[in-house]
BAMARGU-840094 format. One record per atom (N, C-alpha, C, O): residue in three letters; x, y, z. Coordinates in steps of 0.05 Angstrom, whole numbers, padded with zeros to 5 digits, always signed. Atoms other than C-alpha are relative to their C-alpha. Layout:
// residues N
ALAXYZ
...
This chain:
// residues 226
MET-00028-00011+00006
MET-02480-00656-00260
MET+00020-00020+00003
MET+00039-00021-00013
SER-00020+00020-00005
SER-02442-00715-00233
SER+00003-00017-00026
SER+00025-00025-00033
ASN-00003+00016+00023
ASN-02458-00753-00297
ASN+00017+00015-00021
ASN+00034+00002-00034
LEU-00018-00016+00017
LEU-02426-00697-00338
LEU+00028+00000+00008
LEU+00046-00002-00009
LEU-00027+00000-00010
LEU-02366-00696-00294
LEU+00014-00026-00005
LEU+00038-00027-00013
VAL-00009+00028+00004
VAL-02357-00772-00299
VAL+00007-00003-00029
VAL+00029-00013-00037
ALA-00004+00003+00029
ALA-02366-00768-00375
ALA+00025+00016-00009
ALA+00040+00007-00026
ALA-00023-00017+00009
ALA-02315-00711-00382
ALA+00026-00015+00009
ALA+00045-00016-00006
ILE-00024+00014-00010
ILE-02264-00750-00339
ILE+00006-00024-00018
ILE+00029-00028-00025
PHE-00004+00022+00018
PHE-02275-00811-00382
PHE+00010+00008-00027
PHE+00028-00005-00038
PHE-00007-00011+00025
PHE-02270-00771-00446
PHE+00030+00007-00001
PHE+00044-00003-00018
VAL-00029-00008+00001
VAL-02203-00740-00429
VAL+00018-00024+00009
VAL+00039-00028-00002
GLY-00017+00021-00009
GLY-02177-00801-00391
GLY+00005-00021-00020
GLY+00027-00032-00021
THR-00004+00021+00019
THR-02189-00850-00446
THR+00017+00009-00023
THR+00032-00007-00035
HIS-00016-00009+00021
HIS-02156-00805-00498
HIS+00030+00000+00010
HIS+00048-00012-00002
LEU-00028-00002-00009
LEU-02094-00789-00456
LEU+00011-00025+00011
LEU+00034-00033+00006
GLY-00011+00025-00012
GLY-02090-00853-00418
GLY+00005-00022-00019
GLY+00020-00040-00012
ILE-00007+00022+00019
ILE-02089-00896-00480
ILE+00021+00010-00020
ILE+00042-00003-00023
SER-00017-00008+00022
SER-02056-00857-00536
SER+00027+00012+00009
SER+00046+00014-00007
SER-00025-00014-00010
SER-02002-00823-00492
SER+00017-00015+00019
SER+00037-00005+00029
THR-00017+00017-00018
THR-01977-00881-00450
THR+00007-00025-00014
THR+00000-00029-00037
GLN-00009+00026+00010
GLN-01946-00949-00460
GLN-00022-00018-00007
GLN-00019-00037-00023
LEU+00023+00017+00008
LEU-02015-00979-00464
LEU-00004+00000-00030
LEU-00011-00021-00042
ARG+00003-00003+00030
ARG-02017-00954-00536
ARG+00016-00022-00015
ARG+00006-00037-00031
SER-00017+00017+00015
SER-01957-00993-00559
SER-00005-00030+00008
SER-00001-00048-00009
GLN+00007+00026-00008
GLN-01978-01054-00518
GLN-00024-00010-00015
GLN-00024-00034-00023
LEU+00024+00007+00015
LEU-02046-01055-00552
LEU+00006-00004-00029
LEU-00004-00023-00041
ILE-00009+00003+00029
ILE-02015-01046-00621
ILE+00015-00028-00003
ILE+00012-00042-00023
ASP-00015+00026+00001
ASP-01968-01105-00607
ASP-00019-00024+00002
ASP-00015-00045-00012
ARG+00019+00023-00004
ARG-02027-01149-00585
ARG-00020-00003-00022
ARG-00026-00025-00032
ILE+00024+00002+00019
ILE-02083-01131-00635
ILE+00008+00012-00027
ILE-00008+00008-00045
GLY-00006-00010+00025
GLY-02048-01096-00691
GLY-00007+00029-00002
GLY-00024+00038+00014
ASP+00006-00028+00001
ASP-02048-01022-00714
ASP-00028+00005-00009
ASP-00041+00023+00003
THR+00027-00005+00012
THR-02112-01026-00755
THR-00022-00003+00022
THR-00038+00015+00026
LEU+00020+00007-00020
LEU-02154-01058-00700
LEU+00001+00019+00023
LEU-00020+00027+00035
TYR-00002-00022-00022
TYR-02125-01011-00648
TYR-00013+00027-00007
TYR-00027+00039+00009
ARG+00014-00025+00009
ARG-02147-00951-00689
ARG-00030-00001+00001
ARG-00043+00018+00009
ILE+00028+00003+00000
ILE-02216-00978-00697
ILE-00011+00001+00029
ILE-00030+00015+00035
LEU+00008+00002-00027
LEU-02222-00995-00623
LEU+00002+00029+00014
LEU-00016+00038+00028
TYR-00003-00026-00012
TYR-02194-00927-00602
TYR-00020+00020-00010
TYR-00030+00036+00005
SER+00019-00019+00012
SER-02239-00888-00650
SER-00028-00007+00012
SER-00043+00012+00018
ALA+00025+00008-00011
ALA-02299-00927-00623
ALA-00004+00010+00027
ALA-00025+00021+00034
ILE+00001-00010-00027
ILE-02283-00911-00551
ILE-00003+00030+00001
ILE-00018+00040+00017
ALA+00001-00028+00001
ALA-02271-00839-00568
ALA-00027+00011-00007
ALA-00037+00031+00005
LEU+00026-00010+00009
LEU-02337-00832-00604
LEU-00021-00004+00022
LEU-00038+00014+00028
VAL+00019+00006-00023
VAL-02376-00865-00546
VAL+00005+00020+00022
VAL-00015+00030+00033
ALA-00006-00019-00021
ALA-02341-00819-00496
ALA-00010+00028-00008
ALA-00021+00042+00009
LEU+00009-00024+00010
LEU-02357-00759-00539
LEU-00031+00003+00002
LEU-00042+00022+00014
ILE+00028+00000-00002
ILE-02430-00776-00546
ILE-00012+00000+00028
ILE-00032+00014+00033
TRP+00007+00002-00027
TRP-02437-00792-00474
TRP+00004+00029+00013
TRP-00014+00038+00028
MET-00005-00027-00010
MET-02406-00723-00455
MET-00020+00020-00010
MET-00031+00036+00006
ILE+00019-00020+00012
ILE-02450-00683-00502
ILE-00028-00005+00010
ILE-00042+00014+00016
ASP+00025+00006-00009
ASP-02513-00720-00480
ASP-00004+00009+00029
ASP-00025+00019+00037
ALA-00001-00008-00028
ALA-02495-00708-00406
ALA-00001+00030+00003
ALA-00014+00040+00021
TYR+00001-00030+00001
TYR-02483-00634-00422
TYR-00028+00010-00006
TYR-00037+00029+00006
ALA+00027-00009+00008
ALA-02552-00628-00455
ALA-00020-00003+00023
ALA-00039+00013+00026
GLU+00017+00006-00023
GLU-02584-00658-00392
GLU+00006+00013+00026
GLU-00009+00011+00046
ALA-00010-00012-00025
ALA-02544-00619-00340
ALA-00017+00025+00007
ALA-00025+00040-00011
PRO+00015-00025-00008
PRO-02580-00564-00300
PRO+00018+00024-00003
PRO+00043+00022-00004
TYR-00015-00025+00002
TYR-02558-00492-00307
TYR+00008+00010+00028
TYR-00009+00014+00045
GLN-00011-00010-00026
GLN-02514-00470-00249
GLN+00020+00022-00006
GLN+00043+00015-00014
PRO-00020-00022+00006
PRO-02480-00402-00257
PRO+00024-00001+00016
PRO+00022-00007+00040
LEU-00024-00003-00015
LEU-02409-00394-00237
LEU+00010+00029+00003
LEU+00020+00037+00024
TRP-00008-00030+00000
TRP-02395-00320-00255
TRP-00017+00015-00019
TRP-00034+00004-00033
TYR+00015-00018+00018
TYR-02424-00262-00291
TYR+00014-00002-00028
TYR+00038+00005-00030
GLY-00011+00004+00027
GLY-02413-00276-00365
GLY-00009+00020-00021
GLY-00004+00016-00045
GLY+00009-00019+00018
GLY-02443-00214-00395
GLY+00021+00018-00011
GLY+00045+00014-00006
GLY-00019-00020+00010
GLY-02412-00155-00431
GLY+00020-00012-00020
GLY+00012-00027-00038
PHE-00022+00007+00018
PHE-02345-00167-00466
PHE+00000-00030-00005
PHE+00003-00039-00028
TRP-00004+00029+00004
TRP-02344-00243-00453
TRP-00018-00013-00020
TRP-00011-00033-00032
ARG+00018+00012+00019
ARG-02404-00256-00496
ARG+00011+00000-00028
ARG+00003-00015-00045
PHE-00010-00004+00028
PHE-02365-00233-00557
PHE+00027-00014-00003
PHE+00038-00014-00025
VAL-00026+00015+00004
VAL-02302-00274-00544
VAL+00000-00021-00021
VAL+00019-00021-00037
PRO-00001+00019+00021
PRO-02322-00331-00589
PRO-00003+00014-00028
PRO+00008+00004-00047
THR+00002-00013+00025
THR-02341-00282-00645
THR+00027+00010-00009
THR+00033+00010-00033
LEU-00027-00011+00008
LEU-02270-00252-00642
LEU+00020-00023-00004
LEU+00038-00021-00020
VAL-00021+00021+00001
VAL-02233-00318-00632
VAL-00004-00021-00021
VAL+00015-00032-00032
MET+00007+00022+00018
MET-02269-00366-00678
MET+00012+00003-00028
MET+00018-00018-00041
PRO-00013+00000+00027
PRO-02241-00339-00744
PRO+00028-00011+00001
PRO+00036-00026-00017
PHE-00027+00009-00002
PHE-02171-00354-00720
PHE+00001-00030+00007
PHE+00020-00044-00001
ALA+00001+00029-00007
ALA-02191-00423-00691
ALA-00006-00014-00026
ALA+00007-00034-00032
LEU+00006+00013+00024
LEU-02223-00441-00757
LEU+00022+00000-00022
LEU+00024-00019-00036
ILE-00024-00001+00016
ILE-02162-00419-00797
ILE+00019-00021+00007
ILE+00029-00035-00010
LEU-00018+00020-00011
LEU-02119-00463-00753
LEU-00011-00029-00008
LEU+00005-00046-00017
LEU+00011+00026+00007
LEU-02167-00522-00763
LEU+00001-00007-00029
LEU+00009-00029-00037
VAL+00001+00007+00030
VAL-02176-00517-00839
VAL+00028-00003-00010
VAL+00032-00021-00026
THR-00027+00003+00012
THR-02102-00506-00854
THR+00014-00024+00011
THR+00030-00037-00003
GLY-00012+00023-00012
GLY-02082-00560-00804
GLY-00010-00026-00011
GLY+00005-00045-00014
LEU+00011+00024+00011
LEU-02130-00611-00833
LEU+00003-00005-00030
LEU+00000-00028-00040
SER-00002+00002+00029
SER-02119-00596-00906
SER+00027-00003-00012
SER+00031-00004-00036
GLY-00027+00004+00012
GLY-02045-00605-00912
GLY+00016-00020+00016
GLY+00007-00028+00037
PRO-00016+00019-00016
PRO-01989-00652-00890
PRO+00007+00012+00027
PRO+00013+00036+00032
ASN-00005-00009-00029
ASN-01979-00651-00816
ASN+00014-00024+00014
ASN+00002-00044+00020
PRO-00014+00022-00013
PRO-01925-00695-00782
PRO-00012-00007+00028
PRO-00007-00029+00038
THR+00012+00007-00025
THR-01964-00691-00717
THR-00027-00014-00002
THR-00039-00022+00019
ALA+00026+00012+00005
ALA-02028-00720-00747
ALA+00003-00031+00000
ALA+00025-00041-00004
LEU+00000+00028+00000
LEU-02047-00793-00741
LEU+00008-00012-00027
LEU-00003-00005-00048
GLY-00009+00013+00024
GLY-02011-00837-00790
GLY+00020+00014-00017
GLY+00028+00004-00038
GLN-00020-00015+00015
GLN-01963-00783-00813
GLN+00026+00003+00015
GLN+00026+00001+00040
ALA-00026-00003-00013
ALA-01890-00770-00799
ALA+00017+00021-00015
ALA+00010+00027-00038
PRO-00017-00019+00014
PRO-01837-00718-00817
PRO+00016-00014-00024
PRO+00023-00037-00023
ASP-00016+00010+00022
ASP-01801-00725-00883
ASP+00028+00007+00004
ASP+00035+00030+00001
PRO-00029-00007-00006
PRO-01728-00731-00865
PRO+00016+00011-00023
PRO+00038+00021-00018
ASP-00014-00010+00023
ASP-01707-00712-00935
ASP-00009+00028-00011
ASP+00001+00039-00030
ALA+00011-00026+00008
ALA-01748-00648-00940
ALA+00020+00021+00005
ALA+00033+00022+00025
SER-00019-00023-00003
SER-01708-00585-00952
SER-00012+00019+00021
SER+00004+00034+00034
GLU+00013-00017-00021
GLU-01758-00548-00905
GLU-00020-00018+00015
GLU-00042-00024+00004
PRO+00017+00019-00015
PRO-01789-00592-00852
PRO-00028+00010+00007
PRO-00046-00006+00012
ALA+00027-00011-00008
ALA-01848-00545-00837
ALA-00007+00022-00020
ALA+00009+00040-00026
ARG+00010-00020+00018
ARG-01889-00505-00886
ARG-00029+00009+00007
ARG-00042-00004+00023
GLY+00028-00008-00006
GLY-01954-00465-00884
GLY-00004+00007+00029
GLY+00013+00020+00041
MET+00007-00006-00028
MET-01987-00461-00816
MET+00018-00015+00020
MET+00020-00008+00044
LEU-00019+00014-00018
LEU-01936-00511-00788
LEU+00024+00018+00007
LEU+00039+00012+00026
ARG-00020-00019-00008
ARG-01887-00453-00788
ARG-00010+00017+00025
ARG+00006+00028+00040
VAL+00012-00015-00022
VAL-01934-00419-00738
VAL-00001-00018+00025
VAL+00005-00009+00047
THR+00003+00020-00021
THR-01947-00481-00695
THR-00001-00027-00012
THR-00013-00031-00033
ARG+00002+00026+00010
ARG-01935-00554-00703
ARG-00026-00014+00006
ARG-00030-00037-00002
HIS+00026+00013-00008
HIS-02003-00568-00674
HIS-00024+00018-00007
HIS-00039+00024+00011
PRO+00021-00018+00008
PRO-02052-00524-00714
PRO-00027-00010+00006
PRO-00044+00006+00015
VAL+00025+00011-00006
VAL-02111-00570-00705
VAL-00006+00000+00029
VAL-00028+00008+00037
MET+00005+00000-00028
MET-02103-00577-00631
MET-00003+00029+00011
MET-00018+00033+00030
TRP+00003-00028-00008
TRP-02096-00502-00623
TRP-00027+00010-00008
TRP-00039+00026+00006
GLY+00027-00009+00009
GLY-02158-00491-00664
GLY-00021-00011+00018
GLY-00040+00003+00025
ILE+00019+00011-00019
ILE-02196-00538-00619
ILE+00001+00014+00027
ILE-00019+00020+00038
GLY-00003-00013-00026
GLY-02168-00508-00557
GLY-00009+00027+00001
GLY-00022+00035+00021
LEU+00011-00027+00000
LEU-02182-00437-00576
LEU-00031+00001-00001
LEU-00044+00018+00012
TRP+00030+00002+00000
TRP-02254-00457-00593
TRP-00011-00006+00027
TRP-00031+00006+00036
ALA+00009+00007-00026
ALA-02261-00489-00527
ALA+00003+00022+00021
ALA-00016+00027+00036
LEU-00003-00021-00018
LEU-02232-00433-00486
LEU-00018+00024-00004
LEU-00028+00035+00015
ALA+00017-00021+00007
ALA-02271-00381-00522
ALA-00030-00005+00010
ALA-00043+00013+00020
HIS+00028+00007-00008
HIS-02337-00417-00508
HIS-00002-00003+00031
HIS-00023+00001+00043
LEU+00002+00002-00031
LEU-02318-00431-00436
LEU-00003+00028+00011
LEU-00018+00031+00030
LEU+00002-00027-00012
LEU-02309-00356-00423
LEU-00026+00012-00006
LEU-00036+00028+00009
ALA+00025-00013+00006
ALA-02373-00338-00458
ALA-00025-00015+00013
ALA-00047-00004+00013
ASN+00023+00014-00012
ASN-02416-00390-00421
ASN+00008-00005+00030
ASN+00022-00024+00036
PRO-00009+00000-00027
PRO-02409-00377-00347
PRO-00016-00018+00020
PRO-00024-00011+00042
ASP+00013+00018-00017
ASP-02443-00439-00320
ASP+00018-00026+00003
ASP+00036-00030-00012
LEU-00015+00023-00007
LEU-02417-00504-00289
LEU+00002-00021-00022
LEU+00024-00030-00029
ALA+00001+00019+00021
ALA-02438-00551-00344
ALA+00019+00008-00024
ALA+00034-00008-00033
SER-00016-00010+00022
SER-02404-00508-00398
SER+00030-00001+00008
SER+00047-00008-00008
PHE-00027+00000-00010
PHE-02342-00502-00354
PHE+00012-00029-00003
PHE+00035-00033-00011
ILE-00012+00028+00001
ILE-02335-00579-00350
ILE+00003-00009-00029
ILE+00023-00020-00037
LEU-00002+00011+00027
LEU-02351-00593-00423
LEU+00023+00015-00015
LEU+00041+00002-00025
PHE-00021-00013+00015
PHE-02308-00538-00455
PHE+00028-00002+00014
PHE+00049-00002+00001
GLY-00024+00003-00014
GLY-02256-00545-00401
GLY+00013-00028-00007
GLY+00037-00030-00011
ALA-00010+00027+00007
ALA-02249-00620-00418
ALA+00011+00000-00028
ALA+00032-00012-00033
MET-00011-00002+00029
MET-02241-00603-00493
MET+00026+00015-00001
MET+00044+00008-00016
ALA-00026-00016+00000
ALA-02187-00551-00476
ALA+00022-00016+00012
ALA+00045-00015+00003
VAL-00020+00017-00012
VAL-02151-00599-00431
VAL+00010-00021-00020
VAL+00034-00026-00023
LEU-00008+00020+00019
LEU-02153-00652-00484
LEU+00017+00010-00024
LEU+00037-00003-00032
ALA-00015-00013+00021
ALA-02130-00605-00539
ALA+00028+00006+00006
ALA+00046-00002-00009
PHE-00027-00009-00008
PHE-02071-00575-00504
PHE+00017-00023+00014
PHE+00041-00025+00010
GLY-00014+00022-00013
GLY-02054-00635-00461
GLY+00006-00022-00020
GLY+00027-00035-00018
GLY-00005+00020+00020
GLY-02060-00682-00520
GLY+00022+00008-00019
GLY+00038-00010-00028
ALA-00022-00010+00017
ALA-02014-00639-00563
ALA+00027-00004+00016
ALA+00047-00013+00004
PHE-00024+00003-00016
PHE-01963-00638-00506
PHE+00009-00029+00003
PHE+00032-00036+00000
ALA-00005+00027-00002
ALA-01969-00712-00496
ALA+00010-00013-00026
ALA+00028-00030-00026
LEU-00009+00009+00025
LEU-01962-00725-00569
LEU+00031+00006-00006
LEU+00047-00010-00016
ASP-00029-00008+00003
ASP-01896-00686-00571
ASP+00018-00019+00016
ASP+00039-00028+00007
GLN-00015+00017-00016
GLN-01871-00728-00513
GLN+00003-00028-00011
GLN+00025-00040-00011
ARG+00000+00028+00011
ARG-01890-00795-00546
ARG+00018-00001-00024
ARG+00035-00019-00027
ARG-00016+00000+00024
ARG-01859-00775-00613
ARG+00029+00003+00006
ARG+00046-00009-00007
THR-00029-00003-00007
THR-01795-00753-00579
THR+00012-00027+00011
THR+00035-00034+00005
ARG-00010+00027-00010
ARG-01791-00822-00544
ARG+00005-00017-00025
ARG+00025-00031-00027
GLU-00002+00018+00023
GLU-01803-00858-00610
GLU+00021+00010-00019
GLU+00035-00006-00032
ASN-00021-00014+00016
ASN-01757-00808-00647
ASN+00001-00011-00030
ASN+00021-00022-00039
PRO+00000+00009+00028
PRO-01778-00824-00719
PRO+00018+00017-00017
PRO+00023+00040-00009
PRO-00018-00016+00018
PRO-01732-00799-00775
PRO-00010+00027-00006
PRO-00032+00030-00016
GLY+00008-00028+00006
GLY-01735-00724-00782
GLY-00015+00015+00022
GLY-00018+00039+00021
TRP+00014-00012-00021
TRP-01773-00712-00718
TRP+00016+00023+00015
TRP+00005+00044+00022
GLY-00017-00018-00015
GLY-01715-00676-00682
GLY+00003+00027-00016
GLY+00003+00048-00004
VAL-00003-00024+00016
VAL-01706-00628-00740
VAL-00026+00015-00002
VAL-00027+00040-00001
PHE+00027-00013+00001
PHE-01781-00615-00745
PHE-00006+00015+00025
PHE-00016+00038+00024
VAL+00003-00013-00026
VAL-01785-00598-00671
VAL+00016+00024+00001
VAL+00006+00045+00010
GLN-00018-00023-00003
GLN-01725-00552-00675
GLN-00010+00023-00018
GLN-00005+00047-00011
ARG+00008-00020+00018
ARG-01756-00515-00733
ARG-00029+00010+00005
ARG-00040+00027-00010
THR+00028-00008-00005
THR-01825-00508-00703
THR-00004+00006+00030
THR+00015+00005+00046
SER+00004-00006-00028
SER-01859-00490-00638
SER-00027-00011+00008
SER-00044-00015-00009
PHE+00025+00009-00011
PHE-01915-00514-00593
PHE-00018+00024+00001
PHE-00041+00022-00008
VAL+00016-00024-00001
VAL-01940-00444-00579
VAL+00001+00016-00026
VAL+00023+00021-00036
PRO-00001-00015+00025
PRO-01961-00405-00641
PRO+00019+00023-00001
PRO+00021+00040+00018
PHE-00020-00022+00005
PHE-01907-00359-00669
PHE+00024-00002+00018
PHE+00041+00016+00016
GLY-00023+00002-00017
GLY-01858-00383-00617
GLY+00027-00003-00014
GLY+00046+00011-00007
ALA-00023+00004+00016
ALA-01807-00408-00668
ALA+00008+00023-00017
ALA+00032+00028-00022
ILE-00003-00025+00016
ILE-01816-00345-00709
ILE+00012+00022+00018
ILE+00032+00034+00010
VAL-00010-00019-00019
VAL-01804-00300-00650
VAL+00029-00005+00008
VAL+00045+00013+00010
GLU-00027+00008-00009
GLU-01742-00338-00630
GLU+00018-00001-00024
GLU+00042-00007-00020
GLY-00018+00000+00022
GLY-01714-00335-00700
GLY+00007-00027-00012
GLY+00025-00030-00028
ARG-00004+00028+00011
ARG-01718-00410-00714
ARG-00018-00005-00025
ARG-00015-00025-00038
GLN+00019+00004+00023
GLN-01772-00401-00767
GLN-00008+00028-00010
GLN-00004+00049+00002
ARG+00010-00026+00012
ARG-01802-00348-00813
ARG-00029-00005-00009
ARG-00037-00028-00014
PHE+00028+00001+00008
PHE-01874-00335-00832
PHE-00001+00005-00030
PHE+00009+00026-00039
VAL+00003-00002+00029
VAL-01891-00347-00906
VAL-00030-00001-00006
VAL-00042-00022-00006
ALA+00029-00001+00003
ALA-01962-00323-00919
ALA-00010-00016-00024
ALA-00031-00029-00023
ARG+00009+00014+00026
ARG-01966-00351-00991
ARG-00003-00029+00004
ARG-00019-00041-00010
GLU+00001+00028-00004
GLU-01956-00422-00965
GLU-00026-00008+00014
GLU-00034-00031+00012
ILE+00024+00008-00012
ILE-02019-00420-00925
ILE-00023-00002-00021
ILE-00040-00019-00018
GLY+00018+00003+00022
GLY-02061-00406-00987
GLY-00027+00016+00004
GLY-00040+00014+00025
TRP+00023-00015-00002
TRP-02118-00359-01001
TRP-00026-00018-00001
TRP-00046-00011+00011
ILE+00023+00018+00002
ILE-02166-00416-01017
ILE-00007-00010+00030
ILE-00030-00010+00038
LYS+00004+00011-00028
LYS-02157-00446-00946
LYS-00011+00022+00017
LYS-00030+00018+00033
LEU+00009-00022-00015
LEU-02166-00378-00916
LEU-00031+00006-00005
LEU-00048+00011+00012
ALA+00028-00005+00007
ALA-02230-00368-00955
ALA-00018-00021+00009
ALA-00041-00014+00017
VAL+00016+00021-00010
VAL-02257-00435-00936
VAL-00006+00004+00030
VAL-00028+00002+00039
ALA+00002-00005-00028
ALA-02244-00420-00863
ALA-00020+00022+00007
ALA-00037+00019+00024
LEU+00017-00022-00004
LEU-02278-00354-00866
LEU-00027-00005-00008
LEU-00046+00005+00005
ALA+00026+00006+00008
ALA-02336-00380-00904
ALA-00014-00019+00020
ALA-00038-00017+00025
LEU+00010+00018-00022
LEU-02345-00434-00851
LEU-00008+00016+00025
LEU-00027+00011+00039
TYR+00007-00018-00023
TYR-02344-00380-00799
TYR-00027+00014-00004
TYR-00044+00017+00014
VAL+00026-00014+00006
VAL-02401-00343-00833
VAL-00024-00019+00002
VAL-00045-00012+00012
VAL+00021+00020-00002
VAL-02441-00406-00839
VAL-00007-00007+00028
VAL-00031-00008+00035
LEU+00005+00005-00029
LEU-02433-00422-00766
LEU-00011+00022+00014
LEU-00027+00017+00033
PHE+00012-00023-00013
PHE-02448-00352-00745
PHE-00029+00002-00006
PHE-00044+00006+00013
VAL+00028-00001+00007
VAL-02514-00353-00783
VAL-00016-00024+00010
VAL-00038-00020+00020
ALA+00014+00024-00007
ALA-02533-00424-00767
ALA+00002-00007+00029
ALA-00012-00026+00037
HIS-00004+00007-00028
HIS-02512-00423-00694
HIS-00026-00002+00017
HIS-00028-00020+00033
PRO+00025+00002-00013
PRO-02583-00409-00668
PRO-00016-00025-00007
PRO-00030-00036+00011
TYR+00015+00023+00008
TYR-02612-00466-00708
TYR+00014-00026+00007
TYR+00001-00047+00011
LEU-00014+00024-00007
LEU-02556-00516-00692
LEU+00003-00004+00029
LEU+00002-00027+00039
PHE-00007+00002-00029
PHE-02543-00501-00619
PHE-00022+00014+00016
PHE-00019+00014+00041
GLY+00021-00012-00016
GLY-02606-00463-00597
GLY+00005+00027+00012
GLY-00013+00038+00025
VAL-00008-00027-00011
VAL-02570-00398-00578
VAL+00012+00016-00023
VAL+00027+00006-00040
PRO-00012-00016+00021
PRO-02551-00340-00622
PRO+00029+00007+00008
PRO+00036+00005+00031
VAL-00026-00008-00006
VAL-02479-00317-00627
VAL-00001+00025+00017
VAL-00016+00043+00010
ALA+00001-00023-00018
ALA-02464-00267-00572
ALA-00026+00007+00012
ALA-00032+00030+00018
GLY+00027-00003-00011
GLY-02534-00278-00546
GLY-00001-00004+00028
GLY-00023-00002+00040
């Protein structure tokens, strides 16, 4: 179990410790943006493989009773997580790597960005939390806990870094969006426009949900809600 814990700390630490601190800008100044991205991606991939391998080898140590309702949490949450992931990855996103707000745009946030400026991170975070609750063992707590910390902590750290850098249009984008889903809409700073999300993206997300639901036993060795 110690191997998994070290791997999880390395996984989260290298992500947040590099991309969210001054080390990022120092590395870019020294080796250039392209080489930095290659190096960062390689470290992230190695860390992820290490953590998954350590999880597969970790013994089962129960932490709490996870039966009943908790087994069905991923079934209920995953459609929303996949919608956030698909819509966040398939459209312009000023919080994504290599992208920035358009300072000349009449509306700085469209589609799912009206709901949250971090749709991908929230999709990953909801996936992680749902599976953490449904798997009441120590290894799953470490694995999915690390993914949740990275998703939500990474989104928060990205906001802080972009605010320090203050690229053109960032201030307006932040004012018109929210970290927490529907926050800006509830506060009256934004409105929900369903047609901007697109039926095709919703259909893709739900189709992916069905595929994962059916294939889950074959891909991961356990049935959904099993």
